[in-house]
N, C-alpha and C positions, 0 to 999 in steps of 0.2 A: 504493500500500500504506500510506503514511503516514496518509492520510485514513481508511482503513478501521481501522487500529490505534487512531487517536485516537478514532474513534467507538466502538469496542469498549471502550476504556478507560472512557469515560463510562458505557457500558452496565453494566459490571461494578460501578461505583461506586454506581449508582442502581437496579440491577435489582430489589432487594427491594421498592422502592416501586412498581414497574411490574407485578409478577407477577400481581396479581389481575386486571388487564386482559388479560394475555397468556396466562394459564394454559390457557384453552380452546383455544389454538392447538395445544397438544400432547395434548389429551385427548379432543377431539370431532371429528366430521366437519365439514368446511366447509359452512356453510349460506348463505354469501353468494353473490350472483350472479357475483361476480368471483373469480379465483383468488387463492391465497395465495403470496407470494414469501418464501422464506427464504434467508439468506446462510449458507453452510456454511464454516466455517474449520477446516481440518484441524490443529487445535492445541487443547490443553487450557488453561483459564485458571488451573489450579493449577500452581505452579512445580514443575519436575522431573517432571511427568507428561505423558504423551502422550495425545492424545484428540481430541475434536471440540467445537467451540463453534458453536452455531446461533443466528443472530440473526433476529428477526422484521423483515421488510423494511418493514412499515407504520409502526412506531413505534420500532424499534431495541431492543425488549425481548429479553431472553434467553429463547429458546424451549426449547432442548434442550442437553444437554451429555453428554459421555462423558469420563471421567477415568482409565479403566483400560485404555487401548488401547496396547499395545506389541507390535510385530511382528505376528504372527497368533495372537492368544490364542484359547483354546478357549472362553472365555466373555466376553461383553461386556454391560455394563449401560448401557442407554439411560435417561437421567434427564431430568426436566423442569428448568426454571430454578431451582426450589427445591432440587434435588438428590434429589427423590423418584423412586423407580424406576418406569419405565413398562414396559419390556420387558427380559427377559434372553435373550440370543442365544447358543445353544450349538452348537458345531461338532461334527459326528460324522463318523466314517469308516465307510463301508459295507464290511464285511468281504468280501473276495473280489472287490470291484469297484474300478474306478479312481477313482470320484468321491467327493467329500465332499458332505455335505448339512448344512443348518443348521436347528435348531429354534428357534422364537420362542415364549417363554412370557410370559404377562401378569405384570407385577410382577417381583419378585426371587425367585429360587430359590437353593438351596444351592450350594456350591462346585462340585459335580459334576453339577448339574442333575438330581438324582435325587429331587426332592421328589415323593412319591407322591400328594400332594393336588392336584397340578396336572398338566394335560395340555397339550401344546403347542397353541398357537392356530394356528400356521402352520408349514409345512415349506417350505424353499427349496432348490432343487437347481440347481447350475451345469450349463449345457448344454455337454457335452464332445463332442458328435457331430462327428467329423472326416471322416466318410465320405459325408455327404449334402450335395449342392450346395444352398445356400440363397440366395435372393434378398436376404434380410435377415439380419443378424447377431443371433441370439437369444442373450442372455447367460445368462438364468436363468428358471426356471419356479417359480411360487409356488402352493402347495396349502394348503387348509384342513386343519388337524390333521395327522395323519400317514397317514391312510388314503384320502385323496382320489385317485380314479383319473384325474381330469382336472384340469388346473391352472385356477386362478381368475384368475391374472394372469401376464404374462410381461414380461421386460425386453429391449428391443432397443437396439442402438447400440454405442457404445464408451465404456466408463468411463474408459479410459486417456486419451481426448481430452475427457472430461467432456461427452459428447453422448449421452444415453440417454433413452429413453421407457419409461414403465410403462404397459402396456395391459391392459384388462380382457378378459373373455371375448369381447366383441363387437368387440374391437380399438379401443375408444375410448381415447384418451390421457387418463390420469388423473393422471399426474405426469411431470415432465421435469427432467433434470439438464442444466444449461447452463453454459458459461464465463461468468464475471462480468466485465463490462466496466467500466472505470473511468469515472467521471462527467466527468473532465477529459481532454481529448485523445481524439479519435476513433481507434478501433482499438487502444487501450491495454488490456491484459488483466492480471488479477491472477495469472495462471499457474494451476497445478493445485491449489494449496493452499487457494485461496478460490474457491468456485463458487456457483452459484445452484440452488436447488431450488424448482420451481414445482408447486403442488398445485391440481388442479382441484376445483370444488365437488362434494361427495359422497364424496371420498376422504380418508382420515385422514392428517393431516400427520405424526402420530407413527409410523404404519406406513410412510409414504414415507421417513422418516428411517431407520427400521430397514432398509429396502431399500438405502439409501445405504451403511450400515455393512457390509451383506453384500457389496455390489459391491466395496467397498474390500478386504474379506477375499479375495474371489475373484481380483481383477485388479490388486492393488498389489504 
């Protein structure tokens, strides 16, 4: 953990100089032949704030941040390294039903997510089926907008153990959450507060990070 914190400290000191090179990590789909690796730290860089800090594994640049995360808030703002808004995530309770669902808006919306000029880009629902025997553990379903009849992606695995896969409609793995192993000493782990997010080419890293925030809402 010492080496990770030391590296993060250097990143915070110099991240403004690095952002032009790293900004595309959070705003465009991956176009490289190889996957992108991000280190997710479940802690804000702002003193006295709870949140997330996300580091680009290729050069140590600050890719994403969340500074308004306490408990299970009804609204979360995902920002890039500059602090510019990327997604606003709003929690909703379905009246008369047992499950919550979450709406993801592009950019920033007002305090109550009632900005009539914007429509949700995605809707995410937690899988609460307890009556069907499943071979795999489906955690959540992702839909385009709010009217999609079939999901575009699903998440399988265990967020509690930091072992999840994001799959598209053809069940191709487009993202993965894994425990982060220390570079010194085999079998040494950072625990649950620091983990790895792998994004495959063609899948948006910013959306993958939004999914991480939702899983943390659902299962922490």
